[in-house]
Residue, then its C-alpha position, 0 to 999 in steps of 0.5 A: m591356671s593351676p595353683t602353685p605349690k605353695q597354693i592349696s585349695c580350700a578342701e586341702f585347708q580345712s582337712r590339715l585345720p585340726e592339725l594346724i591348730g593343735s600344733g599350736a601355728n600361727l594361723s594368721e601367718n598361713e598363706h591360705i587364711q591370708t588369701c582366702e575370706l572363706c576358710r579366715d571366717l571359718l577360723a574365726e567362726l571356730e575361735v570363737i566356740a573355743q572360747a565360749a567352751r573356754d569360757l564354760f569350761p574353765t582351768v581351776e587349779p586345785p590347790d596346793d594342799l590337795w595330795k596330802n588332804i588324798e594322801t591323810a585320807i588315805k591313810s585315816e581309811t586304812g588306819t596308817k601313819 
């Protein structure tokens, strides 16, 4: 029995996974994920790894006056006003 046009193999799905993740698509709605426990488990493991990476390197917002401080430091080094 061959797969219907919407069904893809695990290898095909996994090769497209970086593109799917990068697109921001909701992968829980993907037909293959809904029907394949192996790829669902893989995706869950990747999500755990991604969250751990975000926890290791949290996004830090720079202070509001950062660019002003940089400009002031450059001006003081070059002697301009």
